[in-house]
C-alpha positions as a Markdown table, in Angstrom:
| # | Residue | x | y | z |
|---|---|---|---|---|
| 1 | Met | 20.6 | -11.6 | 0.6 |
| 2 | Ala | 17.4 | -13.6 | -0.1 |
| 3 | Gly | 14.1 | -12.0 | -1.2 |
| 4 | Leu | 10.5 | -13.1 | -1.6 |
| 5 | Leu | 11.1 | -15.5 | -4.5 |
| 6 | Asp | 14.0 | -17.1 | -2.7 |
| 7 | Tyr | 11.8 | -17.6 | 0.3 |
| 8 | Leu | 9.4 | -19.6 | -1.9 |
| 9 | Asp | 12.3 | -21.8 | -3.0 |
| 10 | Trp | 13.2 | -22.4 | 0.6 |
| 11 | Arg | 9.7 | -22.7 | 2.2 |
| 12 | Gly | 7.6 | -23.5 | -0.8 |
| 13 | Asp | 7.4 | -27.2 | -0.1 |
| 14 | Leu | 5.8 | -26.8 | 3.4 |
| 15 | Thr | 2.0 | -26.4 | 3.6 |
| 16 | Phe | 0.4 | -24.1 | 6.2 |
| 17 | Glu | -0.5 | -27.2 | 8.2 |
| 18 | Glu | 3.2 | -28.0 | 8.4 |
| 19 | Ala | 4.6 | -24.5 | 9.0 |
| 20 | Glu | 2.5 | -21.7 | 10.4 |
| 21 | Phe | 1.6 | -18.5 | 8.6 |
| 22 | Asn | 4.3 | -15.8 | 9.2 |
| 23 | Glu | 5.1 | -12.2 | 8.4 |
| 24 | Val | 6.8 | -13.1 | 5.1 |
| 25 | Asp | 3.7 | -15.1 | 4.0 |
| 26 | Ser | 1.6 | -12.0 | 4.8 |
| 27 | Leu | 4.0 | -9.8 | 2.7 |
| 28 | Ile | 3.5 | -12.3 | -0.2 |
| 29 | Leu | -0.2 | -12.0 | 0.0 |
| 30 | Ala | -0.1 | -8.2 | 0.2 |
| 31 | Trp | 2.0 | -8.1 | -3.0 |
| 32 | Leu | -0.2 | -10.8 | -4.7 |
| 33 | Ser | -3.2 | -8.4 | -4.3 |
| 34 | Tyr | -1.7 | -6.2 | -7.1 |
| 35 | Ala | -2.2 | -9.0 | -9.7 |
| 36 | Ala | -5.1 | -8.4 | -12.1 |
| 37 | Leu | -7.4 | -11.3 | -10.9 |
| 38 | Asp | -10.6 | -9.6 | -12.0 |
| 39 | Gly | -13.0 | -12.3 | -13.5 |
| 40 | Ile | -10.7 | -15.1 | -12.2 |
| 41 | Val | -11.3 | -15.0 | -8.5 |
| 42 | Pro | -15.0 | -15.2 | -7.5 |
| 43 | Ala | -16.4 | -11.9 | -6.4 |
| 44 | Glu | -18.8 | -13.5 | -3.9 |
| 45 | Cys | -16.9 | -14.3 | -0.7 |
| 46 | Ser | -17.6 | -18.0 | 0.1 |
| 47 | Glu | -15.7 | -21.0 | 1.4 |
| 48 | Thr | -17.3 | -23.1 | -1.3 |
| 49 | Asp | -16.9 | -20.7 | -4.2 |
| 50 | Ala | -13.2 | -20.2 | -4.3 |
| 51 | Ile | -10.3 | -20.9 | -6.7 |
| 52 | Thr | -6.9 | -22.3 | -6.0 |
| 53 | Ile | -3.8 | -20.1 | -6.7 |
| 54 | Glu | -2.6 | -22.8 | -9.0 |
| 55 | Glu | -5.8 | -22.6 | -11.1 |
| 56 | Ala | -5.9 | -18.8 | -10.9 |
| 57 | Thr | -2.3 | -18.7 | -12.3 |
| 58 | Arg | -3.3 | -20.9 | -15.2 |
| 59 | Gln | -6.4 | -18.8 | -16.0 |
| 60 | Phe | -4.4 | -15.5 | -15.7 |
| 61 | Leu | -1.7 | -16.7 | -18.2 |
| 62 | Lys | -4.4 | -17.6 | -20.7 |
| 63 | Thr | -5.6 | -14.0 | -21.0 |
| 64 | His | -2.4 | -12.0 | -20.0 |
| 65 | Asp | 1.0 | -11.8 | -21.5 |
| 66 | Ala | 3.2 | -11.8 | -18.4 |
| 67 | Glu | 6.4 | -11.0 | -20.3 |
| 68 | Lys | 4.7 | -8.0 | -21.9 |
| 69 | Ile | 3.5 | -6.7 | -18.5 |
| 70 | Leu | 7.0 | -6.9 | -17.0 |
| 71 | Arg | 8.5 | -5.3 | -20.1 |
| 72 | Glu | 6.2 | -2.5 | -20.8 |
| 73 | Ser | 4.6 | -1.4 | -17.5 |
| 74 | Val | 6.5 | 1.2 | -15.4 |
| 75 | Ser | 4.4 | 0.5 | -12.3 |
| 76 | Phe | 6.5 | -1.2 | -9.5 |
| 77 | Thr | 3.6 | -3.5 | -8.8 |
| 78 | Arg | 4.1 | -5.3 | -12.2 |
| 79 | Thr | 6.3 | -7.9 | -10.4 |
| 80 | Ser | 3.1 | -9.3 | -8.8 |
| 81 | Val | 2.9 | -11.3 | -12.0 |
| 82 | Leu | 6.2 | -13.0 | -11.3 |
| 83 | Leu | 5.0 | -13.7 | -7.8 |
| 84 | Leu | 1.7 | -15.2 | -9.0 |
| 85 | Gln | 3.6 | -17.6 | -11.3 |
| 86 | Lys | 5.9 | -18.7 | -8.6 |
| 87 | Leu | 3.2 | -19.2 | -6.0 |
| 88 | Gly | 1.2 | -21.5 | -8.4 |
| 89 | Ala | 4.2 | -23.8 | -8.6 |
| 90 | Thr | 4.7 | -24.3 | -4.8 |
| 91 | Arg | 3.2 | -26.8 | -2.5 |
| 92 | Arg | 2.7 | -24.1 | 0.2 |
| 93 | Phe | 0.5 | -21.8 | -1.9 |
| 94 | Ala | -0.7 | -23.8 | -4.9 |
| 95 | Glu | -3.8 | -25.2 | -3.1 |
| 96 | Val | -4.5 | -22.1 | -1.1 |
| 97 | Arg | -7.9 | -20.8 | -2.3 |
| 98 | Leu | -8.9 | -17.2 | -3.2 |
| 99 | Thr | -12.4 | -15.7 | -3.0 |
| 100 | Gly | -14.2 | -12.4 | -2.6 |
| 101 | Phe | -12.2 | -10.4 | -5.1 |
| 102 | Val | -13.4 | -6.9 | -5.2 |
| 103 | Asn | -11.8 | -4.2 | -7.4 |
| 104 | Gln | -13.5 | -0.8 | -7.7 |
| 105 | Ile | -12.4 | 2.4 | -9.4 |
| 106 | Asp | -14.7 | 5.4 | -8.9 |
| 107 | Tyr | -13.4 | 8.6 | -10.6 |
| 108 | Lys | -16.3 | 10.7 | -9.2 |
| 109 | Arg | -15.6 | 9.7 | -5.6 |
| 110 | Glu | -11.9 | 9.6 | -6.2 |
| 111 | Thr | -11.6 | 6.1 | -4.9 |
| 112 | Gln | -9.7 | 3.0 | -5.7 |
| 113 | Phe | -10.4 | -0.1 | -3.6 |
| 114 | Cys | -9.4 | -3.7 | -4.0 |
| 115 | Ala | -9.5 | -6.6 | -1.6 |
| 116 | Met | -9.6 | -10.4 | -1.5 |
| 117 | Thr | -9.9 | -13.2 | 1.0 |
| 118 | Val | -7.4 | -16.0 | 1.1 |
| 119 | Leu | -8.4 | -19.4 | 2.6 |
| 120 | Leu | -5.1 | -20.7 | 4.2 |
| 121 | Lys | -6.3 | -23.8 | 6.0 |
| 122 | Lys | -9.2 | -25.0 | 8.1 |
| 123 | Asn | -10.3 | -22.1 | 10.4 |
| 124 | Arg | -7.6 | -19.8 | 9.2 |
| 125 | Phe | -8.0 | -17.1 | 6.5 |
| 126 | Ala | -6.6 | -13.7 | 5.5 |
| 127 | Val | -8.2 | -10.5 | 4.3 |
| 128 | Val | -5.8 | -8.6 | 2.0 |
| 129 | Phe | -6.2 | -5.0 | 0.8 |
| 130 | Arg | -4.4 | -3.8 | -2.3 |
| 131 | Gly | -2.4 | -0.6 | -2.0 |
| 132 | Thr | -1.9 | 2.3 | -4.4 |
| 133 | Asp | -1.9 | 0.8 | -7.9 |
| 134 | Glu | -1.2 | 2.3 | -11.3 |
| 135 | His | -4.4 | 4.3 | -11.5 |
| 136 | Leu | -3.9 | 8.1 | -11.0 |
| 137 | Val | -7.2 | 8.2 | -9.0 |
| 138 | Ser | -5.5 | 5.8 | -6.6 |
| 139 | Trp | -2.7 | 8.3 | -6.0 |
| 140 | Lys | -5.3 | 11.1 | -5.6 |
| 141 | Glu | -7.1 | 9.2 | -2.8 |
| 142 | Asp | -3.7 | 8.8 | -1.1 |
| 143 | Phe | -3.2 | 12.6 | -1.1 |
| 144 | Asn | -6.8 | 13.1 | 0.1 |
| 145 | Met | -5.6 | 11.5 | 3.3 |
| 146 | Met | -3.7 | 14.7 | 4.0 |
| 147 | Phe | -6.9 | 16.7 | 4.7 |
| 148 | Leu | -9.7 | 14.1 | 5.1 |
| 149 | Pro | -10.2 | 12.2 | 8.4 |
| 150 | Val | -11.7 | 9.3 | 6.5 |
| 151 | Val | -11.5 | 8.5 | 2.8 |
| 152 | Pro | -14.0 | 6.2 | 0.9 |
| 153 | Ala | -11.6 | 3.3 | 0.6 |
| 154 | Gln | -11.2 | 3.1 | 4.4 |
| 155 | Arg | -15.0 | 2.8 | 4.8 |
| 156 | Met | -15.1 | 0.1 | 2.1 |
| 157 | Ala | -12.3 | -1.8 | 3.8 |
| 158 | Leu | -14.2 | -1.7 | 7.1 |
| 159 | Ala | -17.4 | -3.0 | 5.5 |
| 160 | Tyr | -15.5 | -5.7 | 3.6 |
| 161 | Leu | -13.7 | -7.0 | 6.7 |
| 162 | Asp | -16.9 | -7.0 | 8.8 |
| 163 | Asp | -18.8 | -8.9 | 6.1 |
| 164 | Val | -16.1 | -11.5 | 5.5 |
| 165 | Ala | -15.4 | -12.1 | 9.2 |
| 166 | Glu | -19.1 | -12.7 | 9.7 |
| 167 | Arg | -19.2 | -15.2 | 6.8 |
| 168 | Met | -16.0 | -17.2 | 7.5 |
| 169 | Arg | -15.3 | -19.6 | 10.3 |
| 170 | Gly | -12.1 | -19.3 | 12.3 |
| 171 | Lys | -9.5 | -16.7 | 12.9 |
| 172 | Val | -8.3 | -14.0 | 10.4 |
| 173 | Tyr | -5.1 | -12.2 | 9.5 |
| 174 | Val | -5.5 | -8.7 | 8.0 |
| 175 | Cys | -2.7 | -7.3 | 5.8 |
| 176 | Gly | -1.8 | -4.9 | 3.1 |
| 177 | His | 1.0 | -2.9 | 1.5 |
| 178 | Ser | 1.2 | 0.9 | 1.0 |
| 179 | Lys | -2.4 | 2.3 | 1.2 |
| 180 | Gly | -3.5 | -1.3 | 1.7 |
| 181 | Gly | -1.5 | -1.3 | 5.0 |
| 182 | Asn | -3.4 | 1.8 | 6.1 |
| 183 | Leu | -6.7 | 0.1 | 5.2 |
| 184 | Ala | -5.7 | -3.1 | 7.1 |
| 185 | Val | -5.1 | -1.0 | 10.3 |
| 186 | Tyr | -8.2 | 1.1 | 9.8 |
| 187 | Ala | -10.5 | -1.8 | 9.2 |
| 188 | Gly | -9.0 | -3.9 | 12.0 |
| 189 | Val | -9.2 | -1.2 | 14.6 |
| 190 | Arg | -12.7 | 0.1 | 13.6 |
| 191 | Ser | -14.3 | -3.4 | 13.2 |
| 192 | Ser | -16.9 | -4.6 | 15.6 |
| 193 | Tyr | -15.9 | -6.2 | 18.9 |
| 194 | Lys | -16.9 | -9.6 | 17.6 |
| 195 | Val | -14.7 | -9.2 | 14.6 |
| 196 | Arg | -11.7 | -7.8 | 16.6 |
| 197 | Arg | -11.8 | -11.0 | 18.7 |
| 198 | Lys | -11.3 | -13.1 | 15.5 |
| 199 | Ile | -8.2 | -11.0 | 14.4 |
| 200 | Leu | -4.9 | -12.8 | 15.0 |
| 201 | Asp | -2.6 | -10.1 | 13.5 |
| 202 | Ile | -2.7 | -7.0 | 11.4 |
| 203 | Tyr | 0.3 | -6.6 | 9.0 |
| 204 | Asn | 1.0 | -3.1 | 7.7 |
| 205 | Phe | 3.8 | -2.9 | 5.1 |
| 206 | Asp | 5.0 | 0.6 | 4.5 |
| 207 | Gly | 1.5 | 2.1 | 4.8 |
| 208 | Pro | 0.9 | 5.8 | 5.6 |
| 209 | Gly | -0.6 | 6.9 | 8.9 |
| 210 | Phe | -3.8 | 8.8 | 9.6 |
| 211 | Tyr | -5.0 | 12.4 | 9.5 |
| 212 | Asp | -6.5 | 12.0 | 12.9 |
| 213 | Leu | -5.5 | 9.1 | 15.2 |
| 214 | Met | -8.2 | 10.1 | 17.8 |
| 215 | Gly | -10.8 | 9.3 | 15.1 |
| 216 | Leu | -9.8 | 5.6 | 15.2 |
| 217 | Gly | -11.5 | 5.3 | 18.6 |
| 218 | Asp | -10.6 | 3.5 | 21.9 |
| 219 | Ala | -10.0 | 0.2 | 20.2 |
| 220 | Tyr | -6.7 | 1.5 | 18.7 |
| 221 | Glu | -4.9 | 1.0 | 22.0 |
| 222 | Glu | -6.5 | -2.3 | 22.5 |
| 223 | Met | -5.4 | -3.6 | 19.0 |
| 224 | Leu | -1.8 | -2.1 | 19.1 |
| 225 | Pro | -0.2 | -5.5 | 20.2 |
| 226 | Lys | -1.7 | -7.1 | 17.1 |
| 227 | Ile | -0.5 | -4.4 | 14.7 |
| 228 | His | 2.8 | -5.2 | 13.0 |
| 229 | Ser | 4.1 | -2.3 | 10.9 |
| 230 | Phe | 7.2 | -2.6 | 8.7 |
| 231 | Val | 9.1 | 0.1 | 6.8 |
| 232 | Pro | 12.3 | 0.0 | 4.6 |
| 233 | Glu | 15.4 | 1.9 | 5.6 |
| 234 | Asn | 14.8 | 4.7 | 3.1 |
| 235 | Val | 11.2 | 5.1 | 4.1 |
| 236 | Val | 8.9 | 7.8 | 2.8 |
| 237 | Val | 5.3 | 6.5 | 2.5 |
| 238 | Gly | 5.3 | 4.5 | 5.7 |
| 239 | Met | 6.2 | 7.6 | 7.9 |
| 240 | Leu | 3.6 | 10.0 | 6.4 |
| 241 | Leu | 0.8 | 11.4 | 8.7 |
| 242 | Glu | 0.2 | 10.2 | 12.2 |
| 243 | His | 1.1 | 6.8 | 13.6 |
| 244 | Ala | 1.0 | 5.0 | 17.0 |
| 245 | Gly | 3.2 | 2.1 | 18.0 |
| 246 | Glu | 6.6 | 1.1 | 16.7 |
| 247 | His | 7.8 | 0.4 | 13.2 |
| 248 | Val | 10.1 | -2.5 | 12.4 |
| 249 | Val | 12.8 | -1.3 | 9.9 |
| 250 | Val | 13.6 | -3.7 | 7.1 |
| 251 | Arg | 16.8 | -4.0 | 5.1 |
| 252 | Ser | 16.3 | -3.4 | 1.4 |
| 253 | Asn | 18.7 | -3.7 | -1.6 |
| 254 | Gly | 16.7 | -1.1 | -3.5 |
| 255 | Lys | 17.7 | 2.6 | -3.9 |
| 256 | Arg | 15.8 | 5.5 | -2.4 |
| 257 | Leu | 12.1 | 5.5 | -3.3 |
| 258 | Ser | 12.4 | 2.0 | -5.0 |
| 259 | Gln | 12.6 | 0.5 | -1.5 |
| 260 | His | 8.8 | 0.9 | -1.4 |
| 261 | Asp | 8.9 | -2.1 | -3.7 |
| 262 | Val | 8.8 | -5.1 | -1.3 |
| 263 | Met | 10.6 | -7.3 | -3.9 |
| 264 | Ser | 13.7 | -5.4 | -2.8 |
| 265 | Trp | 13.2 | -6.3 | 0.9 |
| 266 | Glu | 15.6 | -8.8 | 2.5 |
| 267 | Ile | 14.5 | -12.0 | 4.0 |
| 268 | Leu | 16.1 | -14.7 | 6.2 |
| 269 | Gly | 14.1 | -17.8 | 6.9 |
| 270 | Pro | 10.5 | -16.9 | 7.9 |
| 271 | Lys | 11.5 | -13.4 | 9.0 |
| 272 | Leu | 12.3 | -10.0 | 7.4 |
| 273 | Val | 15.8 | -8.9 | 7.9 |
| 274 | Thr | 15.8 | -5.9 | 10.2 |
| 275 | Ala | 18.0 | -2.7 | 10.5 |
| 276 | Glu | 18.7 | -0.6 | 13.5 |
| 277 | Ser | 16.9 | 2.5 | 12.2 |
| 278 | Ile | 15.7 | 4.4 | 9.2 |
| 279 | Ser | 18.4 | 6.1 | 7.1 |
| 280 | Asp | 19.6 | 9.7 | 7.9 |
| 281 | Ser | 18.2 | 10.9 | 4.5 |
| 282 | Ser | 14.7 | 9.5 | 5.4 |
| 283 | Arg | 14.8 | 11.0 | 8.8 |
| 284 | Val | 15.5 | 14.4 | 7.3 |
| 285 | Leu | 12.9 | 14.0 | 4.6 |
| 286 | Asn | 10.2 | 12.9 | 7.0 |
| 287 | Gly | 11.0 | 15.9 | 9.2 |
| 288 | Ile | 10.6 | 18.2 | 6.2 |
| 289 | Leu | 7.2 | 16.7 | 5.3 |
| 290 | Lys | 5.9 | 16.8 | 8.9 |
| 291 | Asn | 6.9 | 20.4 | 9.3 |
| 292 | Trp | 5.5 | 21.3 | 5.9 |
| 293 | Met | 2.1 | 19.8 | 6.9 |
| 294 | Lys | 2.1 | 21.9 | 10.0 |
| 295 | Glu | 2.9 | 25.0 | 8.0 |
| 296 | Ile | -0.1 | 24.8 | 5.7 |
| 297 | Ser | -3.7 | 24.4 | 6.7 |
| 298 | Ser | -6.0 | 21.5 | 5.8 |
| 299 | Glu | -7.9 | 23.8 | 3.4 |
| 300 | Glu | -4.6 | 24.8 | 1.7 |
| 301 | Arg | -3.6 | 21.2 | 1.4 |
| 302 | Glu | -7.0 | 20.4 | -0.2 |
| 303 | Ile | -6.8 | 23.2 | -2.8 |
| 304 | Phe | -3.2 | 22.2 | -3.6 |
| 305 | Val | -4.0 | 18.5 | -4.1 |
| 306 | Asp | -7.2 | 19.2 | -6.1 |
| 307 | Thr | -5.5 | 21.7 | -8.3 |
| 308 | Leu | -2.6 | 19.4 | -9.3 |
| 309 | Tyr | -5.0 | 16.5 | -9.9 |
| 310 | Lys | -7.3 | 18.6 | -12.1 |
| 311 | Ile | -4.3 | 19.6 | -14.2 |
| 312 | Leu | -3.4 | 16.0 | -14.6 |
| 313 | Glu | -7.0 | 15.1 | -15.5 |
| 314 | Thr | -6.7 | 17.5 | -18.5 |
| 315 | Thr | -4.0 | 15.3 | -20.0 |
| 316 | Gln | -6.6 | 12.4 | -20.2 |
| 317 | Ala | -4.1 | 10.1 | -18.6 |
| 318 | Arg | -5.6 | 7.4 | -16.3 |
| 319 | Ser | -2.5 | 5.6 | -15.1 |
| 320 | Val | 1.2 | 6.0 | -14.5 |
| 321 | Asp | 1.8 | 3.9 | -17.7 |
| 322 | Asp | -0.3 | 6.5 | -19.6 |
| 323 | Leu | 1.9 | 9.3 | -18.2 |
| 324 | Asn | 5.1 | 7.5 | -19.2 |
| 325 | Ala | 3.9 | 6.6 | -22.7 |
| 326 | Glu | 3.2 | 10.2 | -23.7 |
| 327 | Lys | 5.7 | 12.2 | -21.5 |
| 328 | Gly | 6.3 | 15.0 | -24.1 |
| 329 | Arg | 2.6 | 15.7 | -24.8 |
| 330 | Ile | 1.6 | 15.5 | -21.2 |
| 331 | Ala | 4.4 | 17.9 | -20.1 |
| 332 | Asn | 3.2 | 20.5 | -22.6 |
| 333 | Val | -0.5 | 20.1 | -21.4 |
| 334 | Val | 0.5 | 20.5 | -17.8 |
| 335 | Leu | 2.6 | 23.6 | -18.5 |
| 336 | Lys | -0.2 | 25.2 | -20.5 |
| 337 | Glu | -2.7 | 24.4 | -17.7 |
| 338 | Ile | -0.5 | 25.9 | -15.0 |
| 339 | Ser | 0.1 | 29.1 | -17.0 |
| 340 | Gly | -3.7 | 29.4 | -17.5 |
| 341 | Leu | -4.5 | 29.3 | -13.7 |
| 342 | Asp | -6.0 | 32.4 | -12.2 |
| 343 | Lys | -3.8 | 34.7 | -10.1 |
| 344 | Glu | -5.2 | 33.5 | -6.7 |
| 345 | Thr | -4.7 | 29.8 | -7.5 |
| 346 | Arg | -1.1 | 30.4 | -8.8 |
| 347 | Ser | -0.3 | 32.4 | -5.7 |
| 348 | Met | -1.6 | 29.6 | -3.5 |
| 349 | Leu | 0.4 | 27.0 | -5.3 |
| 350 | Gly | 3.5 | 29.2 | -5.1 |
| 351 | Lys | 3.0 | 29.6 | -1.3 |
| 352 | Thr | 2.5 | 25.9 | -0.7 |
| 353 | Ile | 5.5 | 24.8 | -2.8 |
| 354 | Gly | 7.6 | 27.7 | -1.3 |
| 355 | Ala | 6.8 | 26.4 | 2.2 |
| 356 | Leu | 8.0 | 23.0 | 1.2 |
| 357 | Phe | 11.3 | 24.4 | -0.1 |
| 358 | Lys | 11.7 | 26.5 | 3.0 |
| 359 | Glu | 11.4 | 23.5 | 5.3 |
| 360 | Gly | 13.8 | 21.6 | 3.1 |
| 361 | Asn | 16.5 | 24.2 | 3.2 |
| 362 | Gln | 16.2 | 24.5 | 7.0 |
| 363 | Ala | 16.3 | 20.8 | 7.5 |
| 364 | Ile | 19.4 | 20.4 | 5.2 |
| 365 | Lys | 21.2 | 23.2 | 7.1 |
| 366 | Gln | 20.4 | 21.6 | 10.5 |
| 367 | Asn | 21.6 | 18.3 | 9.2 |
| 368 | Arg | 24.9 | 19.7 | 8.0 |
| 369 | Asn | 25.5 | 21.5 | 11.3 |
| 370 | Ser | 24.7 | 18.3 | 13.2 |
| 371 | Asn | 27.1 | 16.3 | 11.1 |
| 372 | Lys | 29.9 | 19.0 | 11.6 |
| 373 | Lys | 29.4 | 18.7 | 15.4 |
| 374 | Lys | 29.7 | 14.9 | 15.2 |
């Protein structure tokens, strides 16, 4: 079955004037946002100060070794390099212009935020939010969503969308993958009435939900018809926390957690190939996680997440590539830090992990009994 790169072979010769923007194009932009375009795409968002994808590709390859990135990085987002190269060679995307590239990492605020604006054609543009990248602080912010109603990246996404929509003429698509999908929904729903009227569609690709849906305000119901959420069959991330509205389940040729990588998603024409439902294993796992979240308080979640992150910080690793490069040393540091925790903290960790195993065992037994009855 075809994937993103195959779609570009099929559709790449048609401009956006000739064939309208669709859900696969949105997925492509969401994945493109993972490419390291710092210093290449202008930071100031402007219709006049923008760079074509073709030129951005050329500049990227002058300063980056694409083959080395693909060979040495363990982050699933490394394939954004392949996508960038492919886009720059197509008629559909080569002349599309990029502007307003913002990429901020703040270790003190435990925040990772990246966004850019894509000028598709006259009076049509897209705001794209990057999801969880290779930085460990990015993963920490994801976990902070388990106990915080709003995280800094969500506030930054809202400010970015409001600012860009005020500057740009025409209608806007808002999209993102993983945490970027969450940011797209949050920013689109929380934006001003004037901006909401300019939004055509919001695309959320396997993004987590929210700690508190009520906190999104009355506009959530109003915007639901414009929100398009997609998850793979073996979904984990896209079913976390609270959601409203329906998910479209997408077929993937990946295995288990690797289905979070959209390069494994199946495509037919201008559409994602759909499945009837999520897999049985995902249904069981998501039930486990939801029940576990009910079992432990927000305060316990916060202590649990902060403790684990502080332990990782002592390893001095900043990214998943750092963790992979020194697995042996880092494992020893982590074990040492855990053994050095005070009794109260160790007890809390044990309780939290124990609750997770308890929910897991119960869910597995229930699933076995259900299968026997069938």
